[in-house]
All heavy atoms as an XYZ file, in Angstrom:
762
protein
N      56.971     -0.895     22.120
C      57.204     -1.203     23.493
C      55.863     -1.541     24.156
O      54.887     -0.830     23.998
C      57.833      0.009     24.186
C      58.521     -0.407     25.443
S      59.467      0.847     26.301
C      60.738      1.307     25.186
N      55.827     -2.626     24.875
C      54.596     -3.080     25.527
C      54.383     -2.324     26.822
O      55.314     -2.071     27.576
C      54.686     -4.578     25.802
N      53.142     -1.966     27.040
C      52.789     -1.258     28.265
C      52.476     -2.286     29.353
O      51.724     -3.215     29.149
C      51.582     -0.366     28.024
C      51.266      0.499     29.197
C      50.210      1.501     28.849
C      50.023      2.388     30.071
N      49.221      3.526     29.760
N      53.070     -2.102     30.522
C      52.864     -3.012     31.635
C      51.633     -2.555     32.404
O      51.519     -1.404     32.790
C      54.103     -3.027     32.563
C      53.847     -3.900     33.769
C      55.330     -3.459     31.805
N      50.713     -3.473     32.602
C      49.488     -3.155     33.338
C      49.731     -3.350     34.830
O      50.267     -4.357     35.254
C      48.341     -4.069     32.892
C      47.959     -3.898     31.434
S      47.270     -2.284     31.101
C      45.720     -2.411     31.896
N      49.330     -2.371     35.589
C      49.446     -2.468     37.046
C      48.198     -3.127     37.608
O      47.147     -3.143     36.977
C      49.632     -1.088     37.660
C      50.987     -0.511     37.408
C      51.202      0.662     38.298
C      52.631      1.133     38.149
N      52.947      2.181     39.083
N      48.323     -3.633     38.807
C      47.202     -4.251     39.492
C      46.155     -3.173     39.777
O      46.460     -2.150     40.381
C      47.709     -4.858     40.805
C      46.657     -5.702     41.494
O      45.552     -5.842     40.931
O      46.951     -6.221     42.577
N      44.903     -3.341     39.326
C      43.889     -2.296     39.504
C      43.393     -2.163     40.949
O      42.753     -1.185     41.291
C      42.751     -2.739     38.594
C      42.908     -4.217     38.501
C      44.386     -4.488     38.597
N      43.682     -3.140     41.789
C      43.228     -3.061     43.175
C      44.054     -2.029     43.937
O      45.250     -1.903     43.709
C      43.356     -4.419     43.853
C      42.437     -5.464     43.258
C      42.701     -6.790     43.893
N      44.071     -7.179     43.513
C      44.710     -8.220     43.986
N      44.143     -8.982     44.876
N      45.924     -8.514     43.589
N      43.430     -1.311     44.856
C      44.209     -0.358     45.654
C      45.173     -1.118     46.565
O      44.870     -2.228     47.002
C      43.154      0.391     46.472
C      41.960     -0.483     46.457
C      42.030     -1.303     45.210
N      46.346     -0.533     46.832
C      47.297     -1.207     47.712
C      46.736     -1.352     49.123
O      45.986     -0.511     49.600
C      48.523     -0.303     47.695
C      48.071      0.983     47.120
C      46.803      0.745     46.366
N      47.079     -2.443     49.774
C      46.596     -2.717     51.125
C      47.598     -2.210     52.146
O      48.785     -2.467     52.043
C      46.374     -4.217     51.309
C      45.275     -4.775     50.442
C      43.924     -4.182     50.785
O      43.569     -4.071     51.956
N      43.185     -3.781     49.782
N      47.131     -1.503     53.103
C      47.961     -0.974     54.169
C      48.048     -1.995     55.299
O      47.170     -2.841     55.460
C      47.358      0.325     54.688
O      47.951      0.698     55.890
N      49.114     -1.888     56.105
C      49.233     -2.749     57.277
C      48.124     -2.457     58.278
O      47.787     -3.315     59.084
C      50.590     -2.539     57.950
C      51.740     -3.194     57.251
S      53.338     -2.833     58.034
C      53.050     -3.220     59.735
N      47.554     -1.256     58.238
C      46.508     -0.913     59.194
C      45.198     -1.634     58.896
O      44.272     -1.603     59.695
C      46.279      0.598     59.228
C      47.393      1.405     59.874
C      47.064      2.881     59.819
C      47.637      0.980     61.298
N      45.110     -2.317     57.735
C      43.924     -3.115     57.447
C      43.920     -4.412     58.247
O      42.874     -5.018     58.429
C      43.836     -3.421     55.954
C      43.530     -2.185     55.147
O      42.989     -1.226     55.666
N      43.889     -2.200     53.887
N      45.087     -4.864     58.690
C      45.183     -6.056     59.520
C      45.045     -5.629     60.985
O      45.818     -4.794     61.458
C      46.529     -6.745     59.287
C      46.720     -7.959     60.168
O      45.712     -8.642     60.439
O      47.872     -8.222     60.564
N      44.076     -6.172     61.729
C      43.860     -5.723     63.111
C      45.080     -5.887     64.012
O      45.343     -5.038     64.857
C      42.701     -6.593     63.596
C      42.015     -7.062     62.366
C      43.064     -7.144     61.303
N      45.841     -6.958     63.847
C      47.023     -7.165     64.678
C      48.095     -6.126     64.410
O      48.687     -5.568     65.344
N      48.348     -5.860     63.130
C      49.340     -4.846     62.772
C      48.886     -3.454     63.201
O      49.691     -2.636     63.648
C      49.610     -4.864     61.269
C      50.392     -6.085     60.836
O      51.088     -6.680     61.687
O      50.310     -6.450     59.645
N      47.583     -3.187     63.044
C      47.055     -1.876     63.443
C      47.192     -1.683     64.949
O      47.580     -0.612     65.411
C      45.594     -1.752     63.026
N      46.887     -2.743     65.720
C      47.005     -2.654     67.171
C      48.451     -2.368     67.572
O      48.724     -1.528     68.429
C      46.510     -3.961     67.790
C      46.121     -3.860     69.211
C      45.410     -5.098     69.766
N      45.514     -6.340     69.031
C      44.589     -6.817     68.182
N      43.484     -6.127     67.968
N      44.755     -7.960     67.569
N      49.402     -3.054     66.923
C      50.822     -2.839     67.220
C      51.247     -1.414     66.863
O      51.939     -0.750     67.630
C      51.677     -3.856     66.458
C      53.151     -3.587     66.567
C      53.830     -3.883     67.735
C      53.857     -3.007     65.519
C      55.188     -3.621     67.865
C      55.206     -2.743     65.625
C      55.867     -3.057     66.800
O      57.196     -2.784     66.919
N      50.839     -0.941     65.666
C      51.241      0.392     65.208
C      50.686      1.481     66.117
O      51.401      2.417     66.483
C      50.775      0.611     63.768
N      49.405      1.372     66.496
C      48.814      2.395     67.356
C      49.367      2.321     68.773
O      49.495      3.354     69.445
C      47.293      2.294     67.361
C      46.704      2.811     66.101
C      46.099      2.096     65.124
C      46.690      4.175     65.653
N      45.707      2.919     64.097
C      46.052      4.192     64.401
C      47.160      5.367     66.191
C      45.873      5.369     63.684
C      46.973      6.540     65.468
C      46.337      6.530     64.236
N      49.725      1.119     69.241
C      50.354      1.007     70.572
C      51.717      1.682     70.565
O      52.083      2.366     71.529
C      50.480     -0.461     70.964
N      52.470      1.509     69.480
C      53.776      2.168     69.369
C      53.603      3.682     69.329
O      54.364      4.422     69.952
C      54.487      1.670     68.111
C      55.899      2.164     67.974
C      56.589      1.538     66.810
N      55.896      1.893     65.580
C      56.376      1.665     64.377
N      57.515      1.054     64.225
N      55.709      2.022     63.311
N      52.572      4.156     68.625
C      52.283      5.589     68.547
C      51.945      6.145     69.934
O      52.457      7.185     70.345
C      51.127      5.814     67.569
C      50.681      7.240     67.458
C      51.451      8.178     66.802
C      49.473      7.644     68.000
C      51.037      9.496     66.695
C      49.051      8.945     67.897
C      49.835      9.872     67.244
N      51.076      5.443     70.670
C      50.712      5.899     72.011
C      51.905      5.858     72.961
O      52.047      6.733     73.821
C      49.559      5.055     72.556
C      48.216      5.398     71.932
C      47.080      4.713     72.641
N      47.130      3.267     72.516
C      46.613      2.583     71.504
N      46.003      3.224     70.528
N      46.700      1.272     71.474
N      52.774      4.859     72.810
C      53.969      4.789     73.653
C      54.881      5.981     73.387
O      55.416      6.594     74.312
C      54.708      3.469     73.392
C      55.817      3.190     74.351
C      56.392      1.777     74.217
N      56.695      1.393     72.854
C      56.059      0.431     72.182
N      55.070     -0.231     72.732
N      56.409      0.143     70.941
N      55.030      6.359     72.113
C      55.849      7.518     71.777
C      55.243      8.797     72.354
O      55.968      9.642     72.884
C      55.999      7.645     70.261
C      56.952      8.738     69.842
C      58.164      8.122     69.158
C      56.279      9.706     68.928
N      53.913      8.911     72.291
C      53.260     10.081     72.880
C      53.412     10.094     74.400
O      53.537     11.163     75.005
C      51.776     10.114     72.517
C      51.437     10.622     71.133
C      49.921     10.674     70.955
C      52.039     11.964     70.866
N      53.403      8.932     75.020
C      53.627      8.864     76.464
C      55.005      9.370     76.843
O      55.154     10.138     77.799
N      56.018      8.938     76.087
C      57.372      9.417     76.358
C      57.493     10.915     76.085
O      58.204     11.627     76.794
C      58.406      8.638     75.550
C      58.740      7.332     76.183
C      58.404      6.087     75.730
C      59.454      7.129     77.396
N      58.861      5.132     76.589
C      59.521      5.745     77.623
C      60.034      7.986     78.325
C      60.143      5.206     78.740
C      60.663      7.443     79.434
C      60.709      6.077     79.631
N      56.801     11.397     75.061
C      56.814     12.844     74.796
C      56.157     13.596     75.952
O      56.626     14.670     76.345
C      56.100     13.150     73.484
N      55.091     13.038     76.525
C      54.439     13.665     77.675
C      55.342     13.712     78.896
O      55.422     14.728     79.588
N      56.040     12.606     79.160
C      56.978     12.580     80.287
C      58.088     13.613     80.069
O      58.470     14.346     80.985
C      57.567     11.166     80.469
C      58.750     11.160     81.416
C      56.488     10.206     80.941
N      58.599     13.675     78.846
C      59.651     14.635     78.520
C      59.136     16.073     78.670
O      59.838     16.931     79.208
C      60.162     14.404     77.086
O      60.614     13.060     76.981
C      61.285     15.353     76.735
N      57.909     16.326     78.204
C      57.334     17.674     78.300
C      57.193     18.111     79.752
O      57.552     19.243     80.105
C      55.981     17.710     77.592
N      56.697     17.236     80.599
C      56.528     17.576     82.017
C      57.885     17.785     82.680
O      58.075     18.733     83.468
C      55.707     16.484     82.741
C      55.750     16.665     84.243
C      54.274     16.490     82.245
N      58.848     16.929     82.353
C      60.180     17.045     82.950
C      60.856     18.350     82.556
O      61.377     19.084     83.410
C      61.061     15.854     82.525
O      60.412     14.643     82.920
C      62.437     15.931     83.145
N      60.836     18.665     81.275
C      61.499     19.883     80.801
C      60.775     21.127     81.330
O      61.419     22.096     81.744
C      61.580     19.891     79.261
C      62.552     18.812     78.798
C      62.017     21.250     78.741
C      62.581     18.612     77.311
N      59.452     21.091     81.329
C      58.695     22.233     81.857
C      58.956     22.422     83.342
O      59.127     23.551     83.819
C      57.199     22.036     81.614
O      56.916     21.975     80.241
N      58.979     21.327     84.082
C      59.279     21.417     85.512
C      60.668     21.964     85.775
O      60.862     22.792     86.676
N      61.635     21.531     84.982
C      62.995     22.048     85.137
C      63.045     23.539     84.807
O      63.707     24.311     85.504
C      63.966     21.279     84.252
C      65.377     21.789     84.328
C      66.142     21.573     85.461
C      65.922     22.510     83.276
C      67.435     22.065     85.553
C      67.210     22.993     83.348
C      67.972     22.769     84.491
N      62.336     23.951     83.754
C      62.319     25.372     83.384
C      61.678     26.213     84.486
O      62.173     27.296     84.815
C      61.575     25.562     82.063
N      60.600     25.715     85.073
C      59.954     26.446     86.169
C      60.889     26.533     87.366
O      61.030     27.594     87.989
C      58.620     25.783     86.538
C      57.619     26.026     85.405
C      58.076     26.311     87.864
C      56.353     25.225     85.524
N      61.540     25.426     87.701
C      62.490     25.441     88.811
C      63.612     26.441     88.555
O      63.989     27.208     89.436
C      63.076     24.048     89.029
C      64.148     24.042     90.067
C      63.978     23.999     91.415
C      65.557     24.145     89.835
N      65.196     24.049     92.044
C      66.182     24.132     91.090
C      66.340     24.224     88.687
C      67.564     24.217     91.222
C      67.707     24.298     88.821
C      68.308     24.298     90.080
N      64.141     26.439     87.332
C      65.234     27.337     86.986
C      64.808     28.800     87.066
O      65.531     29.642     87.616
C      65.759     27.008     85.583
C      67.032     27.694     85.141
C      68.190     27.285     86.038
C      67.335     27.327     83.701
N      63.632     29.118     86.567
C      63.139     30.499     86.612
C      62.879     30.924     88.060
O      63.227     32.036     88.459
C      61.882     30.660     85.736
C      62.266     30.512     84.260
C      61.206     32.003     85.986
C      61.094     30.434     83.312
N      62.290     30.034     88.850
C      62.055     30.368     90.268
C      63.376     30.542     91.015
O      63.476     31.376     91.905
C      61.220     29.280     90.929
C      59.786     29.291     90.453
C      59.026     28.204     91.113
N      58.338     28.780     92.268
C      57.455     28.129     92.977
N      57.179     26.882     92.700
N      56.856     28.712     93.974
N      64.354     29.756     90.649
C      65.675     29.861     91.291
C      66.337     31.201     90.953
O      66.958     31.824     91.808
C      66.561     28.697     90.835
C      67.923     28.706     91.433
N      68.143     28.422     92.767
C      69.134     28.975     90.891
C      69.440     28.508     93.003
N      70.063     28.850     91.885
N      66.189     31.646     89.715
C      66.823     32.894     89.275
C      66.004     34.137     89.620
O      66.567     35.161     89.980
C      67.059     32.852     87.759
C      68.092     31.840     87.310
C      69.484     32.168     87.803
O      69.834     33.365     87.840
O      70.204     31.226     88.169
N      64.675     34.054     89.478
C      63.824     35.236     89.621
C      63.105     35.327     90.950
O      62.541     36.370     91.279
C      62.766     35.257     88.504
C      63.339     35.287     87.116
C      64.018     36.600     86.814
O      63.577     37.651     87.250
N      65.108     36.531     86.073
N      63.016     34.251     91.682
C      62.217     34.244     92.905
C      60.824     33.726     92.617
O      60.604     32.970     91.673
N      59.882     34.139     93.438
C      58.507     33.648     93.296
C      57.896     34.111     91.970
O      58.063     35.253     91.557
C      57.666     34.173     94.465
C      56.319     33.521     94.600
C      56.405     32.038     94.887
O      57.365     31.589     95.555
O      55.507     31.318     94.432
N      57.181     33.193     91.310
C      56.491     33.527     90.054
C      55.016     33.162     90.203
O      54.650     32.322     91.016
C      57.111     32.799     88.830
C      57.113     31.289     89.014
C      58.508     33.297     88.558
C      57.614     30.514     87.811
N      54.186     33.824     89.426
C      52.739     33.622     89.517
C      52.274     32.368     88.779
O      52.990     31.767     87.980
N      51.019     31.994     89.083
C      50.433     30.816     88.444
C      50.249     31.006     86.950
O      50.349     30.044     86.187
C      49.086     30.482     89.104
C      49.269     29.818     90.428
C      49.118     30.386     91.651
C      49.684     28.479     90.655
N      49.411     29.476     92.638
C      49.763     28.283     92.035
C      50.005     27.423     89.820
C      50.134     27.088     92.604
C      50.380     26.225     90.388
C      50.444     26.064     91.766
N      49.982     32.222     86.522
C      49.832     32.490     85.096
C      51.146     32.200     84.380
O      51.166     31.606     83.290
C      49.398     33.958     84.856
C      48.069     34.250     85.530
C      49.355     34.273     83.379
C      46.901     33.490     84.959
N      52.247     32.582     84.987
C      53.561     32.320     84.399
C      53.839     30.824     84.345
O      54.348     30.314     83.334
C      54.665     33.026     85.210
O      54.339     34.407     85.333
C      56.019     32.860     84.561
N      53.500     30.121     85.407
C      53.705     28.666     85.432
C      52.871     27.986     84.350
O      53.363     27.112     83.613
C      53.376     28.106     86.834
C      54.413     28.595     87.837
C      53.303     26.586     86.812
C      54.101     28.249     89.273
N      51.615     28.389     84.202
C      50.767     27.817     83.156
C      51.282     28.155     81.762
O      51.216     27.329     80.843
C      49.326     28.298     83.332
C      48.592     27.768     84.559
C      47.208     28.403     84.657
C      48.493     26.262     84.511
N      51.791     29.382     81.606
C      52.344     29.771     80.304
C      53.585     28.944     79.967
O      53.782     28.549     78.814
C      52.683     31.257     80.312
N      54.406     28.664     80.965
C      55.598     27.841     80.731
C      55.181     26.424     80.348
O      55.699     25.849     79.385
C      56.517     27.850     81.968
C      57.123     29.234     82.155
C      57.607     26.798     81.837
C      57.834     29.419     83.482
N      54.252     25.850     81.112
C      53.785     24.505     80.770
C      53.138     24.477     79.390
O      53.353     23.551     78.615
C      52.786     23.992     81.810
C      53.416     23.186     82.899
C      53.392     23.622     84.197
C      54.026     21.971     82.615
C      53.976     22.883     85.200
C      54.611     21.219     83.612
C      54.584     21.678     84.916
N      52.335     25.491     79.080
C      51.693     25.536     77.768
C      52.679     25.718     76.633
O      52.575     25.059     75.596
N      53.625     26.609     76.824
C      54.592     26.887     75.753
C      55.587     25.763     75.537
O      55.700     25.215     74.442
N      56.293     25.390     76.597
C      57.305     24.348     76.467
C      56.654     22.981     76.303
O      56.988     22.219     75.393
C      58.258     24.368     77.681
C      59.045     25.667     77.703
C      59.207     23.169     77.639
C      59.903     25.860     78.924
N      55.712     22.663     77.188
C      55.049     21.360     77.117
C      54.280     21.168     75.825
O      54.319     20.097     75.218
N      53.584     22.212     75.401
C      52.840     22.123     74.146
C      53.742     21.923     72.936
O      53.421     21.156     72.029
N      54.876     22.597     72.945
C      55.820     22.450     71.835
C      56.407     21.048     71.789
O      56.491     20.430     70.720
C      56.950     23.489     71.964
O      56.380     24.799     71.947
C      57.947     23.357     70.834
N      56.793     20.524     72.947
C      57.350     19.169     72.986
C      56.294     18.145     72.586
O      56.576     17.210     71.823
C      57.928     18.866     74.388
C      58.315     17.408     74.522
C      59.131     19.757     74.668
N      55.065     18.302     73.066
C      54.005     17.365     72.705
C      53.663     17.443     71.220
O      53.413     16.421     70.588
C      52.749     17.630     73.543
C      52.864     17.166     74.971
S      53.219     15.407     75.133
C      51.726     14.694     74.478
N      53.653     18.645     70.652
C      53.374     18.781     69.219
C      54.474     18.105     68.407
O      54.195     17.421     67.413
C      53.253     20.250     68.826
C      52.921     20.461     67.360
S      51.331     19.797     66.882
C      50.258     20.951     67.671
N      55.727     18.295     68.817
C      56.831     17.624     68.135
C      56.711     16.115     68.228
O      56.923     15.392     67.250
N      56.365     15.603     69.415
C      56.183     14.161     69.587
C      55.018     13.631     68.765
O      55.107     12.546     68.179
N      53.934     14.390     68.706
C      52.777     13.980     67.920
C      53.121     13.888     66.441
O      52.826     12.889     65.774
C      51.623     14.966     68.126
C      50.404     14.766     67.237
C      49.644     13.529     67.681
C      49.512     15.986     67.288
N      53.750     14.925     65.914
C      54.096     14.918     64.489
C      55.126     13.835     64.161
O      55.029     13.172     63.129
C      54.599     16.299     64.074
C      53.546     17.404     64.111
C      54.185     18.757     63.836
C      52.426     17.124     63.148
N      56.100     13.652     65.036
C      57.093     12.605     64.819
C      56.426     11.229     64.862
O      56.729     10.345     64.049
C      58.196     12.692     65.872
C      59.430     11.939     65.502
S      60.784     12.046     66.696
C      60.484     13.495     67.612
N      55.506     11.037     65.805
C      54.790      9.777     65.892
C      53.961      9.490     64.663
O      53.901      8.355     64.184
N      53.318     10.517     64.108
C      52.539     10.330     62.877
C      53.432      9.981     61.699
O      53.061      9.170     60.849
C      51.709     11.575     62.583
C      50.531     11.813     63.515
C      49.870     13.147     63.206
C      49.524     10.681     63.411
N      54.617     10.583     61.630
C      55.562     10.242     60.562
C      55.988      8.788     60.697
O      56.013      8.037     59.719
C      56.782     11.187     60.591
C      57.891     10.664     59.706
C      56.382     12.582     60.151
N      56.312      8.355     61.919
C      56.713      6.970     62.131
C      55.560      6.017     61.845
O      55.765      4.934     61.296
C      57.209      6.764     63.557
C      58.506      7.445     63.854
C      58.834      7.790     65.153
C      59.416      7.747     62.854
C      60.034      8.415     65.446
C      60.610      8.380     63.131
C      60.922      8.711     64.428
N      54.337      6.388     62.226
C      53.168      5.558     61.956
C      52.952      5.408     60.458
O      52.740      4.312     59.955
C      51.925      6.169     62.614
C      50.622      5.422     62.410
C      50.640      4.110     63.185
C      49.456      6.275     62.865
N      53.037      6.503     59.732
C      52.840      6.475     58.280
C      53.910      5.648     57.591
O      53.620      4.834     56.707
C      52.861      7.910     57.743
O      52.819      7.918     56.344
N      55.136      5.828     58.001
C      56.236      5.085     57.380
C      56.208      3.613     57.761
O      56.404      2.743     56.917
C      57.573      5.703     57.804
O      58.642      4.947     57.303
N      55.932      3.323     59.022
C      55.969      1.943     59.490
C      54.833      1.082     58.997
O      54.924     -0.139     59.020
N      53.726      1.685     58.570
C      52.582      0.905     58.105
C      52.482      0.839     56.593
O      51.548      0.264     56.063
C      51.270      1.486     58.663
O      51.169      2.852     58.265
C      51.214      1.370     60.162
N      53.430      1.416     55.889
C      53.450      1.317     54.439
C      52.687      2.402     53.706
O      52.564      2.360     52.488
N      52.165      3.394     54.415
C      51.422      4.455     53.735
C      52.325      5.275     52.812
O      51.888      5.733     51.768
C      50.747      5.375     54.756
C      49.498      4.798     55.324
N      49.511      3.951     56.404
C      48.206      4.928     54.964
C      48.278      3.596     56.690
N      47.465      4.170     55.832
N      53.576      5.475     53.197
C      54.486      6.249     52.356
C      54.736      5.538     51.032
O      54.751      6.168     49.971
C      55.818      6.487     53.069
C      55.661      7.391     54.276
O      54.600      8.030     54.402
O      56.599      7.451     55.080
N      54.911      4.226     51.077
C      55.135      3.476     49.846
C      53.877      3.464     48.979
O      53.965      3.489     47.754
C      55.568      2.039     50.160
C      56.966      1.923     50.733
C      57.008      2.231     52.228
O      55.943      2.264     52.869
O      58.120      2.460     52.726
N      52.700      3.428     49.606
C      51.452      3.457     48.849
C      51.339      4.742     48.033
O      50.893      4.728     46.889
C      50.237      3.345     49.781
C      50.124      1.973     50.412
O      50.846      1.047     49.971
O      49.322      1.836     51.359
N      51.743      5.852     48.610
C      51.668      7.129     47.913
C      52.662      7.162     46.753
O      52.372      7.657     45.668
C      51.910      8.297     48.885
C      52.043      9.607     48.151
C      50.786      8.363     49.899
N      53.850      6.603     46.967
C      54.869      6.591     45.913
C      54.456      5.721     44.745
O      54.875      5.948     43.617
C      56.194      6.097     46.474
C      56.861      7.062     47.413
C      58.112      6.494     48.039
O      58.477      5.342     47.740
O      58.733      7.208     48.851
N      53.632      4.709     44.956
C      53.254      3.773     43.910
C      52.027      4.198     43.127
O      51.611      3.489     42.222
C      53.015      2.382     44.515
C      54.278      1.787     45.075
O      55.377      2.092     44.613
N      54.146      0.950     46.085
N      51.430      5.330     43.450
C      50.255      5.794     42.724
C      50.646      6.286     41.337
O      51.712      6.846     41.130
C      49.552      6.914     43.491
C      48.892      6.519     44.800
C      48.308      7.760     45.473
C      47.824      5.480     44.590
N      49.750      6.085     40.378
C      49.992      6.596     39.020
C      49.802      8.093     38.996
O      48.938      8.629     39.685
C      49.024      5.951     38.029
C      49.373      4.498     37.764
O      50.543      4.117     37.893
O      48.431      3.755     37.435
N      50.576      8.812     38.163
C      50.400     10.269     38.089
C      49.106     10.678     37.428
O      48.479     10.036     36.713
C      51.587     10.747     37.254
C      52.174      9.540     36.629
C      51.647      8.346     37.355
């Protein structure tokens, strides 16, 4: 059985092309922007709900709510954006095509 030789050059990613890289990073930043809007909205709603149920709350509590809820939503958006960036630019396929 003949052994098939693979191309010795490393695979090229879409991020090597400046136009594709600009598009991919703009999409990533847009996703992070929407995650930021969502984080502020959900945190604001949670603060409103807690103030409605409990009455006046301190600034430490408000900061903790923004940090906890907002930070969690932003971390989720960041990780999701990185997954989409990796998949959309061909990095996932590059890893699958590597020799063992």
